[in-house]
C-alpha positions as CSV (number, residue, x, y, z in Angstrom):
1,P,-34.4,-13.5,11.4
2,P,-34.0,-15.1,8.0
3,E,-32.0,-12.2,6.7
4,A,-29.3,-12.9,9.2
5,G,-28.5,-16.3,7.6
6,E,-28.5,-14.8,4.2
7,I,-26.2,-11.9,5.2
8,E,-23.9,-14.4,6.9
9,A,-23.7,-16.4,3.7
10,L,-23.0,-13.3,1.7
11,T,-20.3,-12.3,4.1
12,K,-18.5,-15.6,3.6
13,E,-18.8,-15.3,-0.2
14,V,-17.4,-11.8,-0.2
15,S,-14.6,-12.8,2.2
16,A,-13.6,-15.6,-0.3
17,I,-13.8,-13.2,-3.2
18,G,-11.7,-10.7,-1.2
19,R,-9.0,-13.2,-0.7
20,N,-8.9,-13.8,-4.4
21,V,-8.7,-10.1,-5.1
22,N,-5.8,-9.7,-2.7
23,Q,-4.0,-12.5,-4.4
24,A,-4.6,-11.0,-7.8
25,V,-3.5,-7.6,-6.7
26,R,-0.4,-9.0,-5.1
27,A,0.5,-10.8,-8.3
28,M,-0.1,-7.6,-10.3
29,N,2.2,-5.6,-7.9
30,T,4.9,-8.2,-8.2
31,A,4.7,-8.2,-11.9
32,M,4.9,-4.4,-12.0
33,Q,7.9,-4.4,-9.7
34,R,9.7,-6.8,-12.0
35,G,8.8,-4.7,-15.0
36,Q,6.6,-7.4,-16.4
37,K,3.4,-6.8,-18.3
38,I,0.3,-7.7,-16.4
39,P,-1.7,-10.4,-18.4
40,R,-5.1,-9.3,-19.7
41,L,-6.6,-12.4,-18.1
42,L,-5.6,-11.1,-14.7
43,H,-7.2,-7.8,-15.4
44,D,-10.4,-9.5,-16.5
45,Q,-10.5,-11.8,-13.4
46,L,-10.0,-8.9,-11.1
47,A,-12.7,-6.9,-12.8
48,H,-15.1,-9.9,-12.6
49,Q,-14.3,-10.4,-8.9
50,L,-14.9,-6.7,-8.1
51,H,-18.2,-6.9,-10.0
52,Q,-19.2,-9.9,-7.8
53,I,-18.4,-7.9,-4.7
54,A,-20.6,-5.0,-5.9
55,Q,-23.5,-7.4,-6.6
56,H,-23.1,-9.0,-3.1
57,N,-23.0,-5.6,-1.5
58,D,-26.3,-4.6,-3.3
59,K,-27.9,-7.8,-2.1
60,A,-26.7,-7.3,1.5
61,R,-28.0,-3.7,1.4
62,S,-31.4,-5.0,0.2
63,L,-31.5,-7.6,3.0
64,M,-30.6,-5.0,5.6
65,V,-33.3,-2.6,4.3
66,R,-35.9,-5.4,4.3
67,R,-34.9,-6.3,7.9
68,A,-35.1,-2.7,9.0
69,Q,-38.5,-2.3,7.5
70,A,-39.8,-5.4,9.3
71,Q,-38.4,-4.1,12.6
72,R,-40.0,-0.7,12.0
73,A,-43.4,-2.4,11.3
74,H,-43.0,-4.3,14.5
75,V,-42.2,-1.2,16.5
76,D,-45.2,0.6,14.9
77,Q,-47.5,-2.4,16.0
78,I,-46.2,-2.1,19.5
79,M,-46.7,1.6,19.6
80,E,-50.3,1.2,18.3
81,A,-51.0,-1.4,21.0
82,M,-49.6,0.9,23.7
83,K,-51.8,3.7,22.4
84,G,-54.8,1.5,22.5
85,N,-54.1,0.5,26.1
86,E,-53.7,4.1,27.1
87,E,-57.1,5.0,25.6
88,A,-58.8,2.0,27.3
89,A,-57.3,2.7,30.7
90,P,-59.6,4.6,33.1
91,S,-58.7,8.2,33.9
92,D,-58.3,9.4,37.5
């Protein structure tokens, strides 16, 4: 399904962003342990990365819902075809 490729690409992007978030948080923790002030730029970068993750999560959720709806429509078609076959079959 086309959604699978899109979800895989989103997963890779979120993984990369997640690594960046981990590095930023590690730097912030180190700075705090040393009694240093955390630069505003680091806060801004972290906020931006977290926002990106939220956007990717929304897109992934949308893709999964679209795929589920397509699967449901396919199942409904199968069920209708089966009902049609039952009605056309001769009774004993």
